N, C-alpha and C positions, 0 to 999 in steps of 0.2 A: 629448907623450906616448906617441901611438900609435906611433912608432917602436919604443918598450920593448917592445911586443907581438910585436914579428917575431921568429922565427923562437925565440919561447916555447909551454910549453905553458900553455893557458890552462883552465882549469875554471869551469863556470858550474854553478852551483845556483840549481834550482828547489823553493820549497816546494810550489807546486803547476805545472799546466802550463803554466800565462800565466803567470807572475811576471817571467821573464828578459826575455821580448818585450816586457813592457810597461816594463820599468825599464832596459834597453840593449840594445836591440832595435837598434838604430841602430849601435851598437857592434858586437853581435852580426856585423850583415850586413857593418862592415867586417874584420872578423875572418875571415870565409867568401871574402871575396873576397880574402884577401892570403893566402889559403890557409895562417892562422895554423893549430897543431894543436890543437886544443881536444878536452873533452869533458863534456857536460850531464849534469848528473842531473837527475832530478826526484822528487819525494819522494811525493806525493801526486797522483791522479788526481781526484779529488773527486768521488767517484763519489756521493758521496750528496748532494750538492748539486747531479746535474745536470736541467735544469728539465724539468717533468713533460710527460708521452711522449714521451722523447727516450731509446734504448737508455743504460745505467749505464757503458759504453764512451765515452761520445760526447767528451768532452775527453781521453782519451787520442788517440782516433783523430785528432782536432784539430792535438793534439801532432803527433804523426806525419806530418801532412800540412806542418806547419811545416817540420820537420828534412827532408823530402824533396823539399820546397820549395826549400830551401838547399842540398840535393847533398850532405848528410849520410849515411855510412855508418854500418850499424847500432853498427858498433862503436865510433862517435864521441857514445852516450847509451847512458843507461840508464834505465828509466823501475821504481820502486816503486808501490805500493799500499796505501798508509798511510792510514790512513783521515780523515778533514780535519776539522781540527783537533783531532786527537789527537794530533800526535806531541810536544808535551810530556810524552807516557806513554811511547815511545819515542824516547827521546832516545838512552840507549845504543845502540840498532841506529842511527842514524842516526851517531853518533858509529863506528861500526865499519864503515859504508858509505866516511865520508869516510876513517876510515884507510887503508880498503883502497885508496881511491884516489889515495892519498898514496903508497905503495908502488908500486902497480901503474902509474898515471901519472906522477905525480912533477910538479904542477904546479908551474909558476911564480910566478903570478898565479890569484889566483881571484875570482871575483865573485860578489856573492851578498846577501841580503838585510842592511837596516842592522839596526842594534845596537838603534838609534832607532825600529822597528818593531812596533807595537802589537800585530799579529797573533799570536797564540799559537803557529801553526806557523811563521810566521818568525823567532819568537822563539826555536822550537827549535835551526832551522837556523843562524841567526847565531852563538848562542854555541856551537852545537858545530862551528862552521864555523872560530871562533877558536882556539878547544881544541886542533884537529886541524893546525892550518897557521901558530900564533903564531912560530912560530921556523923555518919554511922557506919561505914564499912572501910575498909580497906581497899584501895583501887589500883589496877594495874593491869597496863597497857600494853599489850602485844606490836607483834613489829610487823610490820610489811612494806617493805623497802621499796619499791617500786613509789611507794606514795611519800618518801620522807628526803628532805634537805637532812635532816640530823634525827638523830635516835640516840637517848641517851640509857646505856644498857647500864641500869644500878641492879639488877636483878637476873641470875640466870638459874636455870631453874633443868637440872641435868634428865635427861627423857633414855630410854633403853630403848636398843634397837629395834624391841619390842613394839611399843610404843611410837616408833620412828617409822615403821611399817604401817602400823595402824592409822597414823596419818597418812602415809602415801595410799593404802586404802581408801580412804575417806574421800580424797581430792580425787580418785580415780569414777568417783560413780557421776562428775560435774564434764561428763560428756560432750555436754556442749563448748565448754570455755577450752577441752582440747581442740575440737573442732576448728576455732579460730586462733590456734598455734596462742596459746596464753603462756609465756616461756616458765612465769614462776611457778606453773602447774606442774611443771617436768619434776620425776622424781631425780636430776640429777642436781635443778635447782634447790629442791627443798633439803635433799641429804646434803648436798655442798653448803648452804645455810646452817644446816646443822653442827659438820664437822665444823664452819668456821667457827660458831659461839662455843662449841665445847672444846676447841685449840683454845678461846681466854679464858679457859678455869681447868686446861687441862685434864680433859673428861670426853669421853668418845662422841658426844650426842649431846644438845642442849637448845633452848630455844630461852631470848631476850626478853625480858620485859623494863617498861619503866615501871617505879614507882611513884606513881600519881600521890598516893598518901599510904600509909601503912597504921594498922590498930594490932599490936597484938595484945 
């Protein structure tokens, strides 16, 4: 499956600054190493949820540290500042942003949150993702288990130890989330989930995705 990413334009969607790294950081690491043409959109920097005592732009700066670490240029990502937990009120704005990305970047593959994700901001992005790209791109949803009651593991992508380590390094930039003890940021959780998904395909490490639409 990973061969299908080579030579393609891949759009990555993060309702909040850390979502895509958590959901598919291993794949993102692979795409960067393979020099795949990617564009990454973040819809909320969640400044209203920044831990007490930290600057309100902390999560935005942490995300910028991630993309700088990956070697992405300023033209490869866009960060918006919608209020956290209020994206449902801005669904048309979200759709407009995605339609504009469709026109300007014309992705062939879109990575975004699951339609089975119960976070209100993730629901808004996943639904508008489908509306914008249902007829033009392969759409794959990444896994965030703490937000799901179910997740249909239709696609497993093997990742290497190096790619898993890179995912963990990306998440270490989110010091604000470690400060409030987000357990799903821990190295033990990230590696454990990667091993669990890999066990389902007799590999060492993997990430799982739902296939919303596949164009081959």
